[in-house]
C-alpha distance (Angstrom), angle and dihedral (degrees) to the residues before:
residue distance angle dihedral
M1 . . .
N2 3.75 . .
L3 3.80 105.6 .
T4 3.77 93.4 -179.3
H5 3.77 92.2 55.8
D6 3.86 91.9 45.7
R7 3.76 92.5 50.1
K8 3.81 91.6 50.3
Q9 3.82 89.9 49.7
V10 3.86 92.3 49.4
R11 3.83 89.3 48.9
K12 3.80 92.1 51.0
T13 3.79 90.6 48.2
A14 3.83 92.0 50.1
I15 3.77 91.5 50.2
G16 3.78 92.6 48.6
L17 3.86 90.9 48.5
A18 3.77 91.6 49.6
A19 3.82 90.8 49.8
F20 3.82 89.8 50.3
L21 3.77 93.2 49.4
C22 3.79 89.9 51.5
F23 3.77 89.1 51.6
V24 3.85 96.6 49.5
P25 3.81 98.2 70.7
A26 3.78 92.4 51.1
A27 3.74 94.4 49.5
F28 3.78 105.4 34.1
A29 3.77 112.0 14.3
Q30 3.76 100.6 66.1
E31 3.80 116.1 160.3
W32 3.80 114.7 -109.4
K33 3.83 110.4 -121.1
D34 3.74 133.7 -170.5
Y35 3.77 113.6 -106.4
K36 3.81 119.8 -164.9
N37 3.74 125.4 -173.5
Q38 3.79 112.4 -166.2
K39 3.79 95.6 -172.9
E40 3.82 95.6 50.3
G41 3.80 94.6 38.6
F42 3.83 100.6 -128.5
T43 3.77 142.4 106.0
A44 3.77 130.9 -156.4
Q45 3.78 141.7 160.3
F46 3.82 116.0 -109.1
P47 3.79 127.1 -178.2
G48 3.83 87.9 -124.7
E49 3.77 138.8 -16.0
P50 3.85 112.0 -41.8
R51 3.74 121.4 -133.5
V52 3.78 120.4 -128.4
T53 3.83 123.8 -128.6
E54 3.78 120.4 -173.6
T55 3.78 115.8 -154.5
T56 3.80 139.7 131.5
W57 3.81 134.6 -88.0
K58 3.82 123.5 -145.9
S59 3.77 108.6 -144.0
E60 3.81 124.7 -146.3
A61 3.82 89.8 -97.1
S62 3.84 88.7 50.4
Y63 3.80 97.4 -106.0
T64 3.85 114.6 150.6
L65 3.84 109.0 -131.7
P66 3.85 134.2 178.6
E67 3.77 113.2 -92.4
R68 3.80 129.8 -171.4
I69 3.77 123.1 -170.7
Y70 3.87 121.0 -159.3
S71 3.77 105.8 -165.2
L72 3.71 144.0 160.9
D73 3.83 131.7 -174.4
V74 3.80 121.5 -154.7
G75 3.77 110.1 -176.2
T76 3.77 105.3 -52.4
S77 3.78 93.4 -20.9
H78 3.78 121.2 101.1
Y79 3.83 129.4 -162.2
S80 3.80 124.7 -177.7
V81 3.78 143.6 162.1
T82 3.79 113.1 -158.9
V83 3.82 119.2 -162.1
V84 3.77 120.5 -165.2
D85 3.78 117.6 -168.5
Y86 3.80 111.7 -140.2
G87 3.83 91.8 170.9
G88 3.77 95.2 110.4
I89 3.81 98.1 43.2
Q90 3.79 95.7 105.0
A91 3.83 92.1 55.4
L92 3.81 88.3 48.1
G93 3.78 90.9 51.0
R94 3.78 92.3 51.2
A95 3.76 91.2 48.9
R96 3.75 90.3 51.9
L97 3.83 90.2 61.7
K98 3.84 88.6 73.3
T99 3.77 89.5 61.4
C100 3.76 98.6 48.5
P101 3.80 110.1 122.6
E102 3.79 95.4 -150.1
A103 3.77 135.4 19.8
T104 3.81 89.0 -129.8
D105 3.79 94.3 58.0
E106 3.79 98.3 109.0
T107 3.76 95.7 -178.1
C108 3.79 89.1 60.0
N109 3.83 102.1 33.0
G110 3.76 95.3 37.7
T111 3.84 128.0 -160.8
P112 3.83 134.5 -105.3
L113 3.81 86.8 -91.5
S114 3.84 97.7 46.2
G115 3.82 96.3 34.3
E116 3.80 128.1 -133.5
G117 3.79 109.5 -37.7
Y118 3.77 90.1 2.2
W119 3.87 90.6 -74.6
K120 3.79 93.8 145.2
H121 3.79 96.1 52.2
D122 3.81 88.7 43.8
L123 3.78 89.7 55.8
R124 3.80 93.3 43.5
G125 3.77 92.1 52.8
A126 3.80 97.7 42.3
M127 3.75 96.9 102.8
L128 3.80 93.5 49.3
Y129 3.84 91.6 45.4
A130 3.84 91.1 50.6
T131 3.82 89.6 49.8
R132 3.82 89.8 51.7
T133 3.78 91.1 52.4
L134 3.79 89.6 56.1
I135 3.78 99.8 47.9
A136 3.85 108.7 22.2
K137 3.82 93.2 90.0
D138 3.78 131.1 113.9
N139 3.77 92.5 -123.5
V140 3.83 96.8 48.6
Q141 3.81 122.6 96.9
V142 3.79 111.9 -171.1
T143 3.77 114.0 -143.1
D144 3.82 99.1 175.6
I145 3.76 138.2 3.7
S146 3.80 125.2 173.8
W147 3.76 147.6 148.7
N148 3.77 120.0 -97.2
Q149 3.77 141.5 148.8
I150 3.75 132.1 -114.3
S151 3.82 116.6 -163.7
R152 3.84 87.4 -14.7
V153 3.77 90.6 -56.4
S154 3.81 118.9 124.7
T155 3.82 109.3 -105.2
I156 3.80 140.6 178.8
T157 3.81 116.6 -140.0
M158 3.81 126.9 -168.8
S159 3.78 143.7 171.4
F160 3.85 122.6 -155.5
K161 3.74 142.0 164.9
N162 3.80 130.3 -134.0
T163 3.76 106.2 -129.0
R164 3.80 93.6 -157.5
D165 3.81 101.4 56.1
A166 3.85 98.8 11.6
T167 3.79 92.6 -125.0
K168 3.83 115.4 149.8
T169 3.74 129.9 -140.3
Y170 3.80 135.9 -160.2
A171 3.78 111.9 -164.2
L172 3.76 141.1 169.1
V173 3.79 133.7 -165.1
T174 3.83 123.5 -158.8
M175 3.76 138.5 154.2
N176 3.81 134.7 -151.0
E177 3.85 134.2 161.3
R178 3.78 88.3 6.0
R179 3.80 91.5 -59.8
L180 3.82 116.9 125.0
Y181 3.78 114.1 -149.0
I182 3.83 121.8 -160.8
V183 3.78 113.1 -175.2
Q184 3.83 120.3 -171.7
G185 3.76 135.5 175.0
T186 3.79 117.6 -176.2
V187 3.79 125.0 -175.2
P188 3.85 138.7 168.4
A189 3.77 120.5 -80.7
K190 3.83 96.3 -99.6
A191 3.75 95.4 43.9
V192 3.82 125.0 99.2
T193 3.80 112.3 -90.9
P194 3.85 106.6 -94.8
L195 3.79 96.9 -114.1
Q196 3.77 91.8 137.4
F197 3.78 92.2 66.1
G198 3.75 95.7 48.0
G199 3.76 92.6 40.2
S200 3.78 91.9 53.8
F201 3.80 92.7 57.4
A202 3.84 116.6 105.6
I203 3.73 139.4 160.8
F204 3.77 117.1 -129.3
N205 3.76 132.1 -155.9
T206 3.85 113.1 -81.2
L207 3.83 95.4 157.5
A208 3.79 100.5 57.9
K209 3.79 114.8 118.9
N210 3.75 92.6 -137.5
P211 3.81 108.3 28.3
S212 3.75 117.5 -165.4
P213 3.85 119.2 -108.1
G214 3.77 110.7 -68.6
G215 3.75 94.5 33.0
G216 3.75 109.4 -65.5
G217 3.82 128.5 -19.9
G218 3.79 100.4 -138.5
F219 3.74 142.1 -24.9
A220 3.76 118.1 -83.6
Y221 3.76 117.3 -172.4
P222 3.81 105.9 150.9
S223 3.81 89.2 -142.0
L224 3.81 138.7 11.3
Y225 3.77 118.8 -52.9
S226 3.79 115.0 -145.3
N227 3.83 119.8 -169.1
E228 3.82 91.6 -151.4
I229 3.81 90.7 58.9
Y230 3.81 105.5 31.6
G231 3.78 102.7 21.8
V232 3.81 98.2 81.4
G233 3.83 93.2 50.1
D234 3.81 98.9 -123.9
I235 3.84 88.0 118.7
P236 3.82 120.7 34.5
P237 3.82 113.0 -117.8
P238 3.77 122.5 -119.0
P239 3.81 110.1 -76.0
V240 3.77 117.0 -97.0
S241 3.78 126.1 -139.2
D242 3.80 136.5 -161.9
T243 3.77 96.1 -107.6
A244 3.83 127.5 89.4
G245 3.78 112.3 -86.4
T246 3.81 101.4 -129.6
A247 3.75 115.9 152.0
G248 3.81 117.0 -116.0
D249 3.79 123.3 -113.6
Y250 3.82 113.9 -82.0
T251 3.80 117.7 -118.6
P252 3.80 118.3 -160.1
H253 3.81 94.9 -129.5
E254 3.74 101.2 41.3
F255 3.82 91.3 103.8
D256 3.83 97.9 43.1
N257 3.84 91.9 109.8
V258 3.79 96.1 43.4
P259 3.86 108.7 107.2
V260 3.81 116.3 -121.9
P261 3.80 120.2 -158.7
P262 3.80 115.1 -125.0
Y263 3.73 116.0 -95.3
P264 3.84 126.1 -172.3
L265 3.79 106.2 -127.9
P266 3.81 117.9 -139.1
K267 3.82 114.9 -112.0
G268 3.80 112.1 -80.6
I269 3.82 94.7 20.1
A270 3.82 120.2 117.8
S271 3.80 123.9 -138.9
D272 3.83 91.2 -95.9
G273 3.86 91.7 60.1
R274 3.79 95.6 -106.2
P275 3.82 126.7 113.8
V276 3.77 113.6 -85.9
G277 3.80 109.3 -101.4
S278 3.87 96.3 32.3
Q279 3.76 121.4 123.6
T280 3.81 119.3 -164.6
G281 3.80 106.2 179.1
K282 3.76 118.8 142.2
G283 3.77 109.8 -70.4
A284 3.78 93.2 -4.0
P285 3.81 117.1 123.7
P286 3.78 119.8 -137.6
Q287 3.78 111.9 -78.8
Q288 3.75 125.2 -155.8
G289 3.75 126.2 -137.7
K290 3.86 97.4 20.5
A291 3.77 118.1 96.9
R292 3.82 119.0 -138.8
P293 3.83 109.8 -112.4
N294 3.80 112.5 -111.5
């Protein structure tokens, strides 16, 4: 056995490992920093400074709209916030009227409900359309999709896997003030699901009359904002204020005086909507034969 050779080899290996360990923090351990965009009305945490790409978005009704992508790649991980500006869609819809081949072509002319050139329906369906563009692909396997709210704005959240390279994505789609937001975090198969990125995203107040220093300290709709209802402008949205929009603590009796219409319960269902005999206390497994106290 050649000890001299073995020692040289071990020394080379140790030096190479040390060099690699010095490299890892620079490439993969970036510090997550708050990023706030005053113009676009959002904040998010990125592992570095995102680059901005200006491009265009083709809506479901084939309108070409301004699109800006704020993205950052770290190794094989990808983080992005896409903002699509639907602010000019009504003007585009009205301009489309001049190109309609026939007065009876409803999909071109529109109606009072759908708007000129279907711009209202296009705006109402923007979140669902954006969701479809993310998941309606041969190589996408959806693992979860649900409704949620971000900053009291109606939101669609989803998780899916790429069946070709096994990467996994957590994404959300929301819309406020005729801005469509598409937030995506994609990481390798063995990495932790990028909930931190999606969870850090928030919309801040750009409509307040007296925004706090820095451009608004939090969103403050008093109730839920839905793009389908308020986005087209037929109904004014809930008024916004300059204070952070955090929900107050829930108290068990705050709805005692709110009238509830009668509802015939299906057989075997308790008044709380759960099967009779189930128990859902913290850490308690469902029990049979014992009704939950009302």
